C-alpha positions in Angstrom: 0.0 0.0 0.0 1.5 3.4 -1.0 1.9 6.2 1.5 -0.9 8.3 0.0 -3.4 5.5 0.3 -2.3 4.8 3.9 -3.0 8.4 4.8 -6.4 8.3 3.2 -7.3 5.1 5.0 -6.2 6.5 8.4 -8.1 9.8 7.9 -11.3 7.9 6.8 -11.0 5.4 9.7 -10.3 8.0 12.3 -13.2 10.2 11.0 -15.6 7.2 11.0 -14.7 6.2 14.6 -15.0 9.7 15.9 -18.4 10.1 14.1 -19.6 6.9 15.6 -18.5 7.9 19.2 -20.4 11.2 18.8 -23.5 9.6 17.2 -23.9 7.0 19.9 -23.0 9.6 22.6 -20.3 7.4 24.1 -19.1 9.1 27.3 -15.9 7.1 27.9 -13.0 9.5 27.4 -10.4 6.7 26.9 -12.3 5.6 23.7 -11.5 8.9 22.0 -7.8 8.0 22.1 -8.6 5.5 19.4 -9.4 8.0 16.6 -6.8 10.3 18.0 -4.0 7.7 17.7 -5.2 6.4 14.4 -4.8 9.9 12.9 -1.8 11.2 14.8 0.4 8.4 16.2 3.2 9.3 13.7 3.0 13.0 14.7 3.6 12.0 18.3 6.4 9.6 17.5 8.1 12.3 15.3 7.7 14.9 18.2 9.5 12.5 20.6 12.2 11.8 18.0 12.8 15.6 17.6 13.1 16.0 21.4 15.6 13.1 21.5 17.7 14.6 18.7 17.7 18.1 20.2 15.3 19.6 17.5 12.4 20.3 19.9 10.5 23.1 18.3 9.1 21.5 15.2 5.5 21.4 13.9 5.0 17.9 15.3 5.9 19.1 18.7 3.5 22.0 18.5 0.7 19.7 17.2 1.3 17.1 20.0 1.4 19.6 22.8 -1.7 21.4 21.6 -3.8 18.2 21.0 -2.7 16.4 24.2 -3.6 19.5 26.1 -7.0 19.5 24.5 -7.5 15.9 25.5 -6.6 16.8 29.1 -9.1 19.6 29.0 -11.8 17.3 27.8 -11.9 18.8 24.3 -11.9 15.3 22.6 -13.5 16.3 19.4 -11.2 19.2 18.8 -8.1 17.2 19.6 -9.1 14.4 17.1 -10.2 16.9 14.5 -6.9 18.7 14.6 -5.0 15.5 14.0 -7.3 14.4 11.2 -7.2 17.7 9.4 -3.4 17.9 9.9 -3.1 14.5 8.1 -5.3 15.9 5.3 -2.8 18.8 4.9 0.1 16.4 4.9 -1.6 14.4 2.2 -1.9 17.4 -0.1 1.7 18.4 0.6 3.1 14.9 0.0 1.0 14.5 -3.1 2.2 17.8 -4.6 5.8 17.0 -3.7 5.6 13.6 -5.3 3.9 15.1 -8.4 6.7 17.6 -8.7 9.4 14.9 -8.1 7.9 12.9 -10.9 8.7 15.7 -13.3 12.3 15.7 -12.1 12.4 11.9 -12.2 11.3 12.0 -15.8 14.4 13.9 -16.5 16.5 11.3 -14.6 15.2 8.7 -17.1 18.1 9.8 -19.3 20.4 7.3 -17.7 20.9 4.3 -20.1 21.0 0.7 -18.7 23.5 -0.8 -21.1 25.6 -0.3 -24.2 26.0 -2.7 -27.2 29.8 -2.8 -27.5 31.0 -4.0 -30.9 33.7 -6.7 -30.8 36.5 -7.2 -33.3 34.6 -10.0 -35.0 31.7 -7.7 -35.8 29.3 -9.1 -33.1 28.1 -7.0 -30.2 27.7 -7.7 -26.5 25.8 -5.8 -23.8 28.1 -4.1 -21.3 27.8 -1.4 -18.6 28.1 2.1 -20.3 30.7 3.0 -17.7 33.0 0.3 -19.0 33.1 1.6 -22.6 36.2 3.5 -23.5 36.5 6.6 -25.7 36.8 5.6 -29.4 34.9 2.4 -29.1 32.2 1.4 -31.6 28.7 0.9 -30.1 25.5 -0.3 -31.8 22.2 1.4 -31.1 19.1 -0.5 -32.1 15.7 1.1 -32.7 14.0 2.0 -29.4 17.2 2.0 -27.4 18.7 5.0 -25.6 22.0 6.3 -26.8 24.3 5.5 -23.9 27.4 7.6 -24.7 28.1 10.7 -26.8 29.6 10.0 -30.2 29.6 10.3 -34.0 27.6 8.1 -36.3 29.9 6.0 -38.5 27.1 4.0 -40.2 23.4 4.1 -40.4 20.5 6.5 -40.8 17.8 7.2 -38.3 15.6 9.7 -36.5 16.4 10.3 -32.8 14.1 11.7 -30.0 16.0 14.5 -28.3 13.0 15.7 -26.1 14.6 14.5 -22.8 17.6 16.8 -23.5 16.1 19.8 -25.3 12.4 19.7 -24.8 12.0 19.6 -28.6 9.3 17.2 -29.7 10.3 16.8 -33.3 12.8 14.0 -34.0 16.2 14.9 -35.5 17.6 13.0 -38.5 21.1 11.6 -38.1 23.4 9.9 -40.5 27.1 9.1 -41.0 29.1 12.0 -39.6 26.3 13.3 -37.3 27.0 13.9 -33.6 24.7 12.2 -31.2 24.3 12.7 -27.5 23.6 10.2 -24.7 20.1 10.3 -23.3 18.5 10.6 -26.8 16.4 7.6 -28.1 17.0 6.0 -31.4 13.6 5.7 -33.2 14.1 3.7 -36.4 17.3 2.5 -38.1 20.3 0.7 -36.5 23.2 3.1 -35.8 26.9 2.3 -35.4 28.5 5.1 -33.3 32.1 5.8 -32.5 32.2 7.2 -28.9 33.9 10.6 -28.5 33.6 10.6 -24.7 33.5 8.3 -21.8 30.2 7.6 -20.0 30.9 10.0 -17.1 31.8 12.8 -19.5 28.7 12.3 -21.7 25.7 14.7 -21.9 23.3 12.4 -19.9 25.8 12.0 -17.0 26.4 15.8 -16.8 22.7 16.6 -16.9 22.0 14.1 -14.1 24.8 15.7 -12.0 23.2 19.1 -12.6 19.7 17.8 -11.6 21.0 16.0 -8.5 22.8 19.1 -7.3 20.0 21.6 -8.1 18.8 21.6 -4.5 22.2 22.5 -3.1 21.9 26.2 -3.9 19.1 27.5 -1.8 17.5 30.8 -2.7 17.5 33.7 -0.1 13.7 33.1 0.3 14.3 29.5 1.3 17.1 30.6 3.7 14.8 33.2 5.1 12.1 30.6 5.8 14.6 28.3 7.6 15.8 31.2 9.8 12.3 32.4 10.3 11.1 29.0 11.5 14.0 28.7 14.0 13.1 32.0 15.6 9.3 31.9 15.1 8.5 28.5 16.6 10.3 28.9 20.0 8.7 32.4 20.2 5.2 31.2 19.8 5.8 28.4 22.4 6.9 31.1 24.9 3.9 33.2 23.9 1.5 30.3 24.4 3.0 29.5 27.8 2.5 33.1 28.8 -1.1 33.1 27.7 -1.7 29.9 29.7 -0.1 31.1 32.9 -0.1 34.9 33.2 -3.7 36.1 32.6 -5.2 33.5 35.1 -3.2 35.2 37.8 -5.3 38.3 37.4 -8.5 37.2 35.7 -8.9 33.6 36.9 -10.5 30.9 34.7 -7.3 28.9 34.2 -9.0 26.3 31.9 -10.2 28.9 29.4 -6.8 30.5 29.1 -5.1 27.1 28.7 -7.6 26.4 25.9 -6.7 29.7 24.2 -3.0 28.8 24.5 -3.5 25.5 22.9 -5.5 27.1 20.1 -2.6 29.6 19.7 -0.2 26.6 19.3 -2.3 25.0 16.6 -2.5 28.2 14.7 1.2 28.9 15.0 2.5 25.8 13.1 4.7 27.1 10.3 4.2 24.1 8.0 2.5 26.2 5.2 5.7 28.2 4.8 8.2 25.4 5.4 6.5 23.2 2.8 5.2 25.6 0.1 8.2 27.8 -0.5 10.8 25.1 -1.3 8.0 23.3 -3.3 7.5 26.4 -5.4 11.2 26.5 -6.4 11.3 22.7 -6.9 8.2 23.0 -9.2 9.9 25.7 -11.2 13.1 23.7 -11.6 11.0 20.7 -12.9 9.0 23.0 -15.3 12.1 24.4 -16.8 13.8 21.0 -17.0 10.9 19.6 -19.1 11.4 22.5 -21.5 15.1 21.8 -21.9 16.4 24.4 -19.4 18.4 23.1 -16.5 18.8 25.4 -13.5 21.4 24.6 -10.8 19.3 25.8 -7.8 16.6 28.0 -6.4 19.0 30.9 -6.0 19.3 31.2 -9.8 15.5 31.2 -10.2 15.4 34.1 -7.8 18.1 35.9 -9.8 16.5 35.2 -13.1 13.3 36.8 -11.8 15.3 40.0 -10.9 17.3 40.4 -14.1 18.0 44.0 -15.1 20.6 43.2 -17.8 21.2 40.4 -20.2 24.5 40.2 -22.0 25.1 38.0 -25.0 28.2 36.6 -26.6 28.0 36.9 -30.4 29.5 33.9 -32.1 27.6 30.7 -31.5 25.1 32.4 -29.2 23.4 35.2 -31.2 24.8 33.8 -34.4 24.8 30.3 -35.8 28.5 29.8 -35.2 28.8 28.2 -38.7 31.4 30.3 -40.5 32.3 30.4 -44.1 35.1 32.1 -46.0 33.6 35.1 -47.9 36.8 36.8 -49.0 40.5 36.2 -49.5 42.7 39.4 -49.9 46.4 38.6 -50.5 49.2 41.2 -50.4 52.5 39.5 -51.3 51.4 36.0 -52.2 48.6 34.4 -54.3 45.1 33.9 -52.9 45.4 30.2 -52.9 48.7 30.4 -51.0 47.2 32.8 -48.4 44.3 30.4 -47.8 46.7 27.5 -47.7 48.8 29.1 -45.0 45.9 30.3 -42.9 44.3 26.8 -43.0 47.6 25.2 -42.0 48.2 27.7 -39.2 44.8 27.0 -37.7 45.2 23.2 -38.0 45.0 22.5 -34.3 42.6 25.3 -33.3 39.1 24.6 -32.2 37.7 28.1 -32.9 34.8 28.1 -35.4 36.8 30.4 -37.7 39.5 27.7 -37.9 36.8 25.2 -39.0 35.8 27.5 -41.7 39.3 27.9 -43.0 39.9 24.1 -43.0 36.6 23.6 -44.9 37.6 26.3 -47.5 41.0 24.6 -48.0 40.1 20.8 -48.0 43.8 19.8 -48.6 44.9 21.3 -45.2 45.9 17.8 -43.9 48.4 17.3 -46.7 52.1 16.7 -46.3 53.0 20.2 -45.0 54.9 20.1 -41.8 53.1 22.0 -39.1 54.9 22.3 -35.8 55.3 24.5 -32.7 51.7 25.6 -32.8 50.7 28.0 -30.0 47.3 29.6 -29.7 46.7 32.8 -27.6 43.0 33.1 -26.6 41.5 36.2 -28.2 44.5 36.9 -30.4 45.2 34.0 -32.8 47.8 31.3 -33.6 51.5 31.3 -34.1 52.9 28.2 -35.8 55.6 26.9 -38.0 54.6 25.7 -41.5 57.4 24.1 -43.6 60.0 26.0 -41.6 58.3 29.4 -41.9 56.8 31.2 -38.9 53.2 31.9 -39.7 50.9 34.1 -37.6 47.1 34.1 -38.2 44.6 36.1 -36.1 44.1 39.7 -35.0 46.0 42.7 -36.3 47.6 43.1 -32.9 49.6 39.9 -33.5 51.7 41.4 -36.4 53.0 44.6 -37.9 52.1 46.4 -41.1 48.5 45.5 -41.0 46.3 47.9 -43.2 42.8 49.0 -42.3 40.1 46.8 -43.7 36.5 47.6 -44.5 35.0 44.1 -45.1 32.3 42.9 -42.8 33.0 39.7 -40.9 35.7 38.1 -38.8 39.0 39.1 -40.3 42.0 36.7 -40.0 45.3 38.5 -40.8 48.2 36.4 -41.9 52.0 37.1 -41.8 54.9 34.9 -42.8 58.3 35.3 -41.1 57.2 38.7 -39.9 56.0 40.0 -43.3 52.3 40.8 -43.7 50.8 38.6 -46.4 47.1 39.5 -46.5 43.8 38.7 -44.8 40.8 36.3 -45.0 37.3 37.3 -44.2 35.0 34.9 -42.5 31.3 35.6 -41.9 28.6 34.2 -39.7 24.8 34.5 -39.8 22.4 35.6 -37.1 20.1 33.0 -35.6 16.4 33.2 -36.7 15.2 33.7 -33.1 17.8 36.2 -32.0 15.8 39.3 -32.7 12.6 37.8 -31.2 14.5 36.8 -28.0 15.9 40.3 -27.6 12.4 41.9 -28.1 10.9 39.4 -25.6 13.5 40.4 -23.0 12.9 44.1 -23.5 9.1 43.5 -23.3 9.7 41.8 -19.9 11.3 45.0 -18.6 15.0 44.0 -18.9 16.6 47.4 -18.9 19.8 46.6 -20.7 20.5 44.1 -23.5 24.1 44.0 -24.6 26.4 42.1 -26.9 30.1 41.4 -26.4 32.4 40.0 -29.0 36.0 39.6 -30.0 35.1 40.3 -33.6 35.8 43.5 -35.5 33.7 46.7 -35.0 31.9 46.5 -38.4 30.9 42.8 -38.0 29.8 43.4 -34.4 27.8 46.5 -35.4 25.8 44.7 -38.1 25.1 41.7 -35.9 23.9 44.0 -33.1 21.7 46.1 -35.4 20.1 42.9 -36.9 19.3 41.5 -33.5 17.9 44.8 -32.2 20.6 45.4 -29.7 21.6 49.0 -29.1 24.6 48.5 -26.9 27.6 46.4 -28.0 31.4 46.1 -27.5 33.7 44.7 -30.1 37.3 43.5 -30.3 37.3 42.1 -26.8 39.6 39.6 -25.1 38.0 37.2 -22.6 39.4 39.4 -19.8 37.8 42.5 -21.3 34.4 40.7 -21.3 34.9 39.9 -17.6 35.6 43.6 -16.7 32.6 44.8 -18.7 30.2 42.3 -17.1 31.5 43.3 -13.7 30.9 46.9 -14.4 27.2 46.4 -15.3 24.9 47.5 -12.4 22.0 45.4 -11.1 21.4 41.7 -11.5 22.9 40.6 -14.8 23.0 37.4 -16.9 25.6 36.4 -19.5 24.8 33.9 -22.2 27.6 32.2 -24.1 28.7 28.9 -25.4 32.5 28.7 -25.9 35.3 27.8 -23.7 36.5 31.4 -23.8 33.1 32.3 -22.2 33.7 30.3 -19.0 35.3 33.1 -17.0 32.5 35.5 -18.0 29.8 32.9 -17.2 31.3 32.4 -13.7 31.5 36.2 -12.9 27.9 37.0 -14.0 25.0 36.8 -11.5 23.4 34.2 -13.8 25.7 32.4 -16.3 23.7 30.9 -19.2 25.4 28.2 -21.3 23.8 27.8 -24.7 23.5 24.5 -26.4 24.0 20.8 -25.4 26.9 20.7 -27.7 28.6 23.8 -26.1 31.9 23.7 -24.4 32.1 21.4 -21.3 33.9 24.3 -19.5 31.1 26.7 -20.3 28.4 24.2 -19.0 30.5 23.6 -15.9 30.8 27.4 -15.2 27.2 28.2 -16.0 24.2 28.4 -13.6 21.6 27.8 -16.2 22.1 25.4 -19.2 19.9 25.8 -22.3 20.0 22.3 -23.8 19.5 23.5 -27.4 20.3 26.7 -29.2 16.8 28.2 -28.8 17.3 31.8 -27.6 13.6 32.1 -26.8 14.2 29.7 -23.8 15.9 32.7 -22.0 12.8 34.9 -21.8 10.7 31.8 -21.2 13.0 31.0 -18.2 12.6 34.6 -16.9 8.8 34.3 -17.2 8.7 31.1 -15.2 11.1 32.4 -12.6 9.0 35.6 -12.1 5.9 33.5 -11.8 7.6 31.3 -9.2 8.7 34.4 -7.2 5.1 35.8 -7.3 3.8 32.5 -5.9 6.5 32.5 -3.2 5.6 36.0 -2.1 1.9 35.2 -2.2 2.5 32.1 0.1 4.8 34.0 2.5 2.6 37.1 2.9 -0.6 35.2 2.8 0.4 32.6 5.3 2.0 35.0 7.7 -1.0 37.4 7.4 -3.6 34.8 8.1 -1.6 33.3 11.0 -1.0 36.6 12.6 -4.7 37.4 12.5 -5.8 34.0 13.8 -3.1 34.1 16.5 -4.5 37.4 17.7 -8.1 36.1 17.6 -7.0 32.9 19.4 -5.2 34.8 22.2 -8.4 37.0 22.7 -10.6 33.9 22.9 -12.5 34.8 19.7 -11.2 31.9 17.7 -11.5 28.3 18.7 -9.8 25.1 17.6 -11.9 25.0 14.4 -10.5 28.3 13.2 -7.1 27.2 14.3 -7.4 24.1 12.1 -8.2 26.3 9.1 -5.3 28.7 9.9 -2.9 25.7 9.9 -4.2 23.0 7.6 -6.4 25.2 5.3 -3.6 27.7 4.7 -1.2 24.8 4.1 -3.5 23.2 1.5 -4.0 26.6 -0.3 -0.3 27.4 -0.3 0.6 23.9 -1.6 -1.9 24.1 -4.4 -0.6 27.6 -5.2 3.0 26.3 -5.2 2.5 23.6 -7.8 1.1 26.0 -10.4 4.5 26.4 -12.2 4.6 22.7 -13.1 1.5 23.0 -15.3 2.4 22.7 -19.0 
């Protein structure tokens, strides 16, 4: 029998026994212990456990003292009713928590159970994914999860990426396509060469993020924890004062003790303690289903307060797929200039280097490329066939003329002599302008773009995206300084390894794309599992909705409790109103908290 059903059975049984005792007018007080214990035995046990462990002032302690006191005063119905309705409140809280946890657990379903490792004779055997080394060949059959990141070497199929990105449309893959662990193969058989180990693969990293999401508590959650530690002992002292001091002057000890017990029932802080973390947990689950992973409640709080969003350009606002659009030689032929640039960038992982290698497909020929050294933000210095070749920004070499072409400009020099430049261009993502407009409509005061590209290229990209403020020609360290100088709560969105320092220094670091740099994902606080820029304003909307719900729960719960505490102390409110102030407010707050999980 599951826990929810057990609570329902206990509540119904206790209610039926209590109704029968009242219907038949049974006057034996001891018999009322039966419905009381059926409904509340676990509350009493938990109260004693808390006392034994030194955590006395918990909600179970308050409920136990209040209801045992009511039994002693002969208020049997009130004592039993409080315990029954308390269990009703716990049922709703547990149900909501389980429902939200199911959304998180659905994401945890990414973990594969096995991998089909191909042996040297062409057959395959099922092994643990953790035992598969990088560079191995694995076979993925229709309906199976992809266990490890890799590249398809044979086969054609559609894969379901919804667990990773929230995208419902399958993605076609074929030889040469990159595939990520956690996706499901839908149709054809795929042979995949692994490019990472299991622990380095996308599914494992996502699971780590999900499992650690609760570690970073928001200031609202920390406030509730601090509030409960001060609030609960305070109301216990106040209740004791109500029970003992007024009778010294006004008499009627029994009436004042009843008021004190009512005061204790009202005072239980469970509505706050349960509903506030649940609201953050719900928001994390909601975003996770949409392909946005948040590393903790504190970042939901910061997303809701954003006053500035700063974008990297290449691979974030733009597609990051470069192409050579111009070759401008000075002292050598165009073919030779492209040849030298491609060879110089042989070992670079920058998108511009990929474009050069694609433009010169014979890059991997017999030319001797040695002593390659890349300086982040500047370029590459290497030796090609015994000649020192520099390729990158104008600051790397002398005699560089001014250029007017739009795009990323790669200057090339050979043995200190300037040889010309190559222009590489990128295109803006389709949703870049819509995302910028959406952020502005949400009241984000500043939307900026930072890039290491040339002024003209940066200006055109910013204008196309609807961004008024941009900075070009930046090194990674320059980006850090600019982000630090921005006032208010700011987010930085980037995808490259060079963005890791900026992501770490922003209030909210947003890593774009499941295929982004591991360093960027590690440094980020929020991970967008695809390249959909509209997920950023969507995350802001969900975060703001979550914070509205948190404020409603905090102000509403405290307001109702303060009013009922005053009425209870004055003798205007009895146990029934106390039950509403405790259980009723808890149920309302819990129902309010699970709203972010709705699709």
